[in-house]
C-alpha positions in Angstrom: 8.3 -18.7 -24.6 4.8 -20.1 -23.1 2.8 -19.2 -26.2 2.4 -17.9 -29.4 -0.8 -16.4 -31.4 -1.1 -15.1 -35.1 -0.9 -11.7 -36.2 -1.7 -9.5 -39.0 0.1 -6.0 -39.8 -1.0 -3.2 -41.6 -0.4 -4.8 -45.0 -2.4 -8.0 -44.2 0.9 -10.5 -43.7 -0.3 -13.1 -41.0 2.8 -13.8 -38.5 3.5 -16.1 -35.5 4.3 -13.8 -32.7 5.6 -15.2 -29.1 4.1 -13.7 -26.3 4.5 -14.1 -22.4 0.7 -14.4 -21.1 -2.6 -14.0 -21.5 -4.4 -11.5 -18.8 -5.5 -12.6 -15.4 -7.2 -9.4 -14.4 -10.0 -7.3 -15.8 -8.9 -3.4 -15.8 -12.7 -2.6 -15.5 -13.9 -4.8 -12.8 -10.4 -5.6 -11.1 -11.1 -9.3 -10.6 -9.2 -11.5 -11.6 -10.2 -13.7 -13.6 -9.7 -16.1 -16.9 -10.8 -13.6 -19.7 -12.8 -15.0 -23.0 -10.4 -14.2 -26.1 -12.7 -12.8 -28.8 -10.3 -14.0 -31.2 -8.5 -10.7 -32.6 -5.2 -11.8 -32.2 -5.0 -8.9 -34.3 -3.2 -6.4 -34.5 0.6 -5.5 -35.0 2.2 -2.1 -35.6 5.3 -2.6 -36.4 5.9 1.6 -35.8 6.0 0.8 -32.3 6.4 -2.5 -32.1 2.8 -3.0 -30.7 0.4 -6.2 -30.5 -3.0 -5.6 -29.3 -5.6 -8.4 -27.9 -9.2 -8.5 -27.5 -10.8 -10.1 -24.6 -14.3 -9.7 -22.7 -14.7 -10.2 -19.2 -16.3 -13.3 -18.2 -18.4 -12.1 -15.1 -21.8 -11.4 -15.5 -22.2 -8.5 -13.3 -19.0 -6.8 -15.7 -18.7 -8.4 -19.1 -17.0 -5.6 -20.7 -14.7 -5.8 -23.6 -11.2 -4.7 -23.0 -7.7 -4.5 -25.1 -4.4 -6.3 -24.0 -1.4 -4.6 -25.3 2.0 -6.3 -25.5 4.9 -4.5 -26.6 8.5 -6.1 -27.7 11.3 -6.6 -25.7 9.5 -9.4 -23.1 11.6 -12.5 -22.2 13.4 -14.5 -24.8 13.3 -11.5 -27.2 9.2 -12.0 -27.4 6.1 -9.6 -26.4 5.1 -9.0 -23.2 1.5 -8.0 -21.5 2.2 -4.5 -20.4 -1.4 -3.2 -20.1 -4.8 -3.7 -20.1 -7.4 -0.6 -21.7 -9.4 0.8 -20.6 -8.4 1.5 -17.2 -11.1 1.6 -14.8 -9.8 3.6 -11.9 -11.5 2.9 -8.4 -10.8 5.0 -5.1 -8.8 3.5 -2.4 -10.7 2.2 1.1 -9.3 4.3 4.0 -9.7 3.4 7.4 -12.5 5.0 9.2 -10.9 7.0 11.6 -8.8 8.5 8.5 -12.0 9.3 7.1 -13.2 10.6 9.8 -10.2 13.0 10.5 -10.2 14.5 7.1 -12.2 13.9 3.9 -10.0 16.3 2.0 -7.1 14.0 2.5 -8.8 11.0 1.2 -10.2 13.1 -1.9 -6.7 14.5 -2.6 -5.0 11.1 -2.1 -7.4 9.5 -4.4 -7.0 11.9 -6.9 -3.5 11.6 -6.9 -3.3 7.8 -6.7 -5.3 7.9 -10.3 -3.1 10.4 -11.8 0.1 8.4 -10.7 -1.9 5.0 -11.8 -2.3 6.9 -16.1 1.5 7.8 -16.0 1.2 11.5 -14.8 4.1 11.0 -12.1 5.5 14.6 -12.1 2.3 15.5 -10.5 1.6 13.2 -8.5 4.4 14.3 -5.8 2.8 17.6 -5.5 -0.7 15.7 -5.0 0.7 13.8 -2.3 2.4 16.7 -0.7 -0.8 18.4 -0.6 -2.7 15.2 0.5 -0.2 15.4 3.7 -1.1 18.8 4.4 -4.9 18.5 4.2 -4.1 15.6 6.8 -1.8 16.9 9.4 -4.1 20.2 9.5 -7.2 18.5 10.0 -5.8 16.2 12.8 -4.5 19.6 14.5 -8.0 21.0 14.2 -8.9 17.7 15.6 -6.8 18.1 18.1 -7.4 21.7 19.4 -10.4 23.0 18.2 -9.5 26.2 19.6 -7.0 27.1 17.1 -8.8 26.2 14.0 -8.0 29.4 12.5 -4.3 29.0 13.6 -3.8 26.1 12.2 -5.4 26.8 8.3 -2.7 29.6 8.4 0.6 28.0 9.5 3.1 26.5 7.2 3.2 22.7 7.0 6.4 22.3 8.6 5.5 24.7 11.6 1.9 23.1 12.2 4.1 19.6 12.5 6.5 20.9 15.3 3.8 22.4 17.3 1.2 20.3 17.0 2.1 17.0 16.2 3.2 15.9 20.2 3.4 12.2 19.3 7.4 11.9 18.5 6.4 8.7 15.7 3.8 11.3 14.3 6.3 14.1 14.4 9.2 12.7 13.2 7.4 11.0 9.6 5.4 13.8 9.0 8.6 16.2 9.0 10.6 13.8 6.8 7.1 12.9 4.3 7.5 17.0 4.5 10.4 17.1 3.3 10.2 14.8 0.5 7.1 16.8 -0.7 8.4 19.7 -0.8 11.4 18.6 -3.1 8.5 17.5 -5.2 7.4 21.0 -5.4 10.1 22.6 -6.1 13.1 23.1 -9.3 16.0 21.4 -7.3 15.9 18.6 -4.9 17.4 18.7 -1.5 17.1 15.1 -1.1 18.8 13.5 -3.6 18.7 9.9 -4.4 14.8 10.0 -2.9 12.1 9.6 -5.2 7.9 9.4 -4.9 8.2 6.0 -4.0 10.0 7.1 -0.6 7.3 9.8 -0.1 4.6 7.1 -0.3 5.8 4.9 2.0 6.3 7.9 4.3 2.9 9.0 4.0 1.6 5.4 4.7 3.5 5.8 7.8 2.6 8.9 8.8 -1.6 7.5 7.9 -0.5 4.4 10.0 0.9 6.2 13.1 -2.1 8.5 13.1 -4.9 5.5 12.8 -3.0 3.6 15.5 -2.6 7.0 18.1 -6.7 7.4 17.3 -7.1 4.0 18.2 -5.2 4.3 21.3 -7.3 6.8 23.0 -10.3 5.3 22.0 -9.1 2.3 23.6 -8.3 4.8 27.0 -11.4 6.1 26.5 -13.6 2.9 26.1 -11.4 1.1 28.9 -10.5 3.0 31.3 -8.2 2.5 34.4 -9.7 1.3 37.6 -12.9 -0.1 35.8 -13.2 -4.0 36.5 
């Protein structure tokens, strides 16, 4: 164990406890930093085996104070850095092609990612399933603007089958929908698959749609026969 700190419990009793690391990121600005210790190595909660330490971000544009929280159970029986709070959640950066297809997808996916980062994993699955539906239906509407009202009313699976012509988009979206449905139902059909698999498939759907859009843009910008 590389580090040790002096802490005090509720009764004012001091002791030296081993820890693994100081925090190396600010949870507010998300920059990698070497935070300033405010000499509050400080609080040992004996009931839950938690140590809390107070730091300040050294960046002038930030400067926020935050708490690094350690829990018992690290290597060699010491305390390991578990989290830094408060966590300032930020939106993901989406490729412009995806934002143009579906702003609602980006909004739903951002809210879902924030919920997941806060630990609400049971609601994250349905959130990603909803994001998938917005992305697929908005993409279908972009491809077939004359059928918008029909697309809006369709079941997601039927929409994928009818309007996603690219086999990679169709097959990945179909499987993402299967896992997304599992996240919303009482019984799971796909045992052994979880939220991580759903997120991987959703990312693959995003990538294949973006690739298809860039391909068609290339064909438009550089038509055959023009030299």
